[in-house]
Phi, psi and omega in degrees: 000323180291325179297321179294327180289327181285326184285129179256156181291153179296323180294325178293318179297318179297318180295317179296320179295318178296317179294323178294322177299314182295319179294319179294326179292328180283330188258094171089307183289159182249137184244141171226138183235147178227126186241155175054052175278126185282068178209154183288147180300327182296318178292322181289327179295329177299321179285320181297324180294335180293327186252357181298125178084358182275157173289157189298316181297316179294320179297319178296320177297316180300313183291326181294325184258006180273137184265356183292161188300314188275359186297320182294318182288325177289328176297317177296322178295319179295318176297323177294320179295322178296318178296320177299319179296320178297323178290324182284324183241072184287339182277348182255154176268146182296321183293326182278341185287331180057061182287150175217161179278101184289311180216149170211131177219154184238124177249151177291143180252205181291145178247121175273125183257126182232164177240137178244133179298139180234168182298154175061038174076009180271177176220139176256138181277135175246131179247109179269108187272158173221173182212166175239134179244134176238130183235133179242123176255145176215163180262142176284342183240070175284181185298319188254291194254077181283328182295322180294318180294322179295319177295322180297319179295318179297321179293319182291328179290327181277000000 
């Protein structure tokens, strides 16, 4: 009976994780969002996984030379996030901040449903998927606890 009380539902865990993301996005880190990209979330996650936890300069290089479909749009999103960080922290220099991609996640967007004619009077359904990308940038050298953030980046990379 005690084990059942300790175990929490998956939906509760998802909600807590989502709320923690939102809180982290409000406190210090910079968020950039891109919505309704006409590409499947699965393809976009492949590109997002390449830059998760990387420093900004390295992430830009990876995206610039990547041939996958979503690389160009994520590159623009990363540049937008850098600009957002510049607006939020006007007193700091970009080179000294040592920014990195703290989090990036891809959610499924709207699905356009179409019909394609098939043999013998039938129709096959076509689902044109889209996605939403959210990117969180943070600095490795904040005012107080830089050692904790560096350890966190190392953990996320592994």
